[in-house]
N, C-alpha and C positions, 0 to 999 in steps of 0.2 A: 257541741258537735262531737261525734264519736269517731276517733281515729281507728283505722283497721287494726285488729289485733291478731296474733297468731292463734289459730284454731287447733284443737286436738287432732292428731293424725288418725286417719281411719285405716285400719288394716285390711279392709275390704271383706271382712267376714260377715256373715249374716247375724243380725241382732234381733232380739225379740222386741215387740212393742208396737204392733199394728202396721198399717200401710206405709208409715214413714218411720222406720225403725231408728232407734237411737235418739229420738227427740221426745220432749215432754208431751204429756197429753194435751196441754194447752196449745203447744206448737202444732201438733198433729191436727187438732180441731181447727186451727186457723187456716191451714192449707186445705184441709178437707172441705171446710166451709167455703173457702175461696174457689175451689174447684167446682163446687155445686153452683156457686153464684155466677161463675163465668161460663158455664157450659152453654148458656144461651147468649153469651156476650161476645162470641168470636167476631161477629159482624157489627159490633157497636160502632157507630160513626166516630171517626177520630182516633180510634184505638189502633196502635201499631200491630200489623199482622206478619210482615215479612222483614227479615233482618239480613243485611249484607255487611259483614265485618271485613275490612281490608287491613291486613296486618303489615305494619311498617316497622323499621328497625333502627335501634341504636342511636337515637338523637333526642336531645332535650328540646322541649318547646321553648323554654327560657332557661338561662344559666347566668351565674354572676360574672364570669370572666370569659375572655376569648369568644365573645358572642358570634363574631363573623370571621374569625381567623383560627388557624390551628387545625389539629387533627379531628376534633369534634366540635362542630358549631351548632348554635341553636337554629331552629326552623323559623320561629316567629320573626318576621321582618327581614329574613335572609333573601338577598337578591337572587340566589340560585333556587329558590322555591317560589317562583312567581304565581303558579296556579294555586298552591296551598294558601298563600297569603292573600290572593284575590278573593278566596272564599270568605275569609274573615274580615277583610277591609271593605267589603261591599262592592267589589268591581269584577266579580267572576261572571263574565259574559261568555257563554258557550252556545253552540248551535245544537238545538234539540228538535228532532223531527222537522228539520229544514228551516227553523226560525231561530234567530239569535235572542237569547233570554238571559237575564241576570239571575243566576242560581243562588246568589248570596241571600236572596229572600228565603231560601229553604235551609239556611245554615244557622247553627248555634255552636259554641265551643267553650271548652273549659279553660280557666286560667289558674286553677289550683288542683290540677290532677298530679298526684305524686306517686312515687314508686310504692309498691306494696310494703306495708309495715313502716313506712317512713314516718319520722317525727320531725318537729321543727329543728331540733339540734342534730339530727342524724345519728343519735346514739340508740341504735336499734339493730335488729338482725338485717343482714344484707342479702337479698334474694337475687342473686346473679349467677351466671350470665343469662342468655336468652331463654333457654329451655324451661327452667323452673317458672318463668313468668307465663309461658304458654300453658304449662300444666296448671298454674294458678288460675288462669283465665277460664279454664274448663272445670276446675274442681274446688277453687277457693283455698288451696294449699299447694305447696310444692313437694310434700311427702319426703322431705329431706334431700331432694335432688338439688345439687349445686354444680351441675356440669351440663355439657351439651351432647351427651352420648346418645346414640341411636337406641331405640327401645329394646332391641334384642341383640345388642352388641355382645360378643362372646364374653368379654370382661367388662363389667360395669354397666350392663344394660339397665335401663330405667323404666321398663314397662311396669304398669300398676295394675293390681288385681281388683281394686275396688270397683263396684258398679255405681257408686254414688258420685256421679259427675253429670254435667249438663246434657251432653248428647245422649247419654244413656237414659236420663230422665225424659228427654224428648221422645225417644223411641217408645218408652213404656206408656207415654201419654198419647200416643198416636200422632205425634208431630214428626215432621221430617227434617233431616239435616244433610248437608253435603259439604265436603271439603274440597275446594278447587286449588290445585297445587301446580304452579308453573313448572314446566320442564319434565313432568312425569308422563308415563305411558306414551312414549314416542316410538315411531317405527325406526328400524335400522335399514341402511342400504345394503347392497350386496357385499360390501367389505366389512359389514358389522358396525359401521359408524352410525351414531344417532342422527336422525333428521329432525326437522321441526314439524313433522306431520304426525298427528295423534294416531294411535292404534284404534281399531274398532272396539266398541265397548265390551265385546265379549272377551277381549284380551287385556282389559285393564287389571291392575293389581293394587293391593294396598301398599303404598310407598314407604316401606319400613326402613330403607337404607338411604343415606345421603350419597350424592354423586355430583361430579362436575366435570367439565371438559369443553371441547370444541366440536360443533356440528360438522357433519360432512360438508364438503365444498358445495356452495350454492344455497346453503340454509342459513337463515338469520332469524333472530328474535323478532317477534311481531311488534314490540314496543320500542326497543332501543337499537334495532337493526344490527346488532353485534352477532357474531357466530358463536358466542359463548353461552353455555348453560350451567346452572348451579342450583340444584335442589337440596334443601336442608330439612331433614326430618324434624330437627329441633324446633322448627317454626310451624309445625302441624299438630295442633293440640290433641285432636281426637286419636292420633296414632299411638299414644302412650297408654292406652287402656285396653285390656284384653277384650272386653265385650264390645268395643267399637273398632278394634283392629283385626279381630278374627283369629288372633294367635300368630305365632311365628310362621306365617305362610305367605310368602311373597309371590304366589302364582295366581293365575286367574281363577283357580278353584276355590280361593278364599271367598266365602259367601258375602263378605262385606266389601268386595272389590269395587262395586259400583257406587259405594258411598264416597269414594275418592275419585275425582275426575281431573283430567288435564285441563289447564286453564282455558284452552280453546273451546271446551265444551260449554263454558259459561255463556258465550254469545248465542250458541244454539239453544240452550235452555231458556235464556231470556226471550228470544224470538218466539219460541214455542210456548211461552208462559208455563214453563215446567220446572221452575226453580223450587228449592225446598223452602220450608218455613224459616230455617236458620242456615245461612250460607257463610262459610268461612273461606276467605280468599287470601292466599299467600303468593305474592310475586316471588320470582327467584331472587337470589341474594344480590343481584345487581339492581333489580328494579325495586327492591324494598329499602334501599339506602344502606345496605350492610357492607357491600364490597365494591370497590372501584373497578370498572372494566379495565382490562389490560390495554394500555395505550390511551387511557382517559376517555372522556366523553364530551363532544362538542367543544373541544379545545380546553376543557377543564381537567384538572387532576386532583387527586386526594379527596378531601371531604367535599370540596366544591362539586366535584363530579358525582360523588355518591348522592348528594342532596338533589342535584339536577336530574339524575337518572330516576330517582323515586318520584320527583315532582312531575316529570314528563309521563311516567306510567300512570299516575293518578289523573292527569289531565285527559288521558284517553279512556280509561276504564270507568271513571265516574259518570261522564255523560252517557256512555253506553248503557249503564245500569239505569240511569234516570229516564231514558227513553222507553223503558220496559213497562208493561202493564203491572208487573209485580211491584215496582217502585211507586207507580202512580196510585195503586190501590192500597194505601196505608203502609208503604214501605219505608225503611230507613237504611241509609248507608252510614256506617261508623268507620271513620279513619282512626286507627288505633296504633299506638306505638308501644313497643314491648318493655322498655326499661330506660331509666335515667342513666346518664353517663358522666364521667369525670370531664371537667372542662380544661384540663391540662395544667392547672396550677398545683404546685406541690401541696399536699395535704387536703386537697379538695375532696369533699364528701358528697357523692351524687344522690345520697338518700336523705338529705336534709330538705327543708322546705324552700331553699333558695333555688332548687332545681325542679322544674315542672316538666311533665310529659304531655305531648299533644293528644287531644281527644276532640274530634270534630264530628258533629252529626249533621247529616243532610237529609231532610224529610219535609214533606208538605205539612207535617205536624211539629216541626221545630218551633221553639219559642219565637215569637214574633220579633222582628228587628226592633231595635231601640234607637231612636233618633237617626233612622236610616242606615244603621249598621247592624250586623249580626250580633245577637245577644252573647255577651261574654260572662259566663257563670262564675261567681266567686266561691261556689260550694266546693268543699274538699272531696275529691274522688280518688279512687284507686281501681286496679283491675277487679277488685271485689265488687265495686259499684256496677261495672258492666255485667258481671255474673248475676248479681242480685236483680238487675233490670231485666236480663234475659229470662230469669225465672218468673218475674212478674208478668212480662209480656206473654209468655207461653203457659202461665199458670201451672208451673211444675215445682214441686218442693218435697221436703222442706228446704230452707235456705242452706246452701252448701258451705259449711265451715265458716270462713271469714266473711262470706256474703251476708251472714246474719249481723255483722258488726258495721256494715258499710252504708253510706248514703247511696240511694239509687240515683239514676241519671235523670230523674223526672224534671229537675230544674232546667234541663236543656230543651224540654218539650213543652208544647201547649198543654193546658189543663185537660186531663182526661186521657191523654195519649198513652200513658203508662199506668196500668191498674195497680194500685197499692195492695199489698198483702201484708198483714201483720203477723209477727211471730210472738212467742210468749215473753221475750225479753226486750225486743226492740220494736217500737211502734214506728213503722216507716212513714207515718203521716207527719212525723217530726223531722224527717230527713229531706233535704232538698226542698222542693216546693210543695206546699200542702195542696193535695188534690181533693 
């Protein structure tokens, strides 16, 4: 098994060498050949076509200590994550299109998903806090970023000039992407306070700057019914690259403004069957398990509240996506967590193999249940695995930096759902499940 390794940093400058610059002739031939092979394969039965990633925050799936107590608890078997745990224990009954169904039949999950660059001992580079992990999910590297700064912050901005990243590859290949961000592009009342009513699409902007606060009186969040809002650019991966953020222009004149949508737009796009091929969904910092609502939540405080806030959000948005034509027609929902966390014990190392991160996929093409329960994959995954898999699904390449070193997610899916692509050094048929 190949552990993810650090990849060379890309300065974003043009390089010679054909349609996939900077890669060997064999690697270029592999992707060029794959592109030709799959031009007629977009509608191959059983192959994933549409992806919905829902980004969650700052919790381990499993951890060695303080599993259900303290400041950071694990998600697996936590009583404050009943929906998430029902997905993996076979009891996730929800109402879809008026009928109660067990959606656990569509679920598979990882048991050995680790932080990027993690090793069994944890003696490795530490890619924290959140932002570098979102950048990594988009580009296979953090480009030296080890903070949560907004992309165009006056001091310490983290915007990247490279065009070698996933959403850019998708655009060049004629594929579509959209970033849905909760609490963005909202109207203001007469006193200038934000409401929870989205602006018309013509007034949307690229959300380059983080903000938080309290809505105008009478406005509440659609999922947790709190008056608080909290958007964080650090959780929006596409916004850190010039060619997908349109530059330092936070006005509706930015030509990429409609690539970023307020979360309310997702329900409209699903109903109209107008979602992108690749959809990144970020809840606000209360609904993604990052921050406790002031005053707590449902009688809970601290991390108990954080976990329940996120679990309740997922219990509402997942069925909404599953009812859509896009999901039913070869779609997948990926529940993704950003980073491993310390469990509160002195000397604890979150980047060793005793800490795992949640990764749950929901799809008609998920690996079949085993003995009546969702399949629990033992294959080692990282964020580079997700990136490699997206490149395989959408046939865009070459593999981005550390994605070339990673196992893809094919072990979580039925045979044929993820098309394998080989590169010159890593034969992906030896990674995960052989297809």
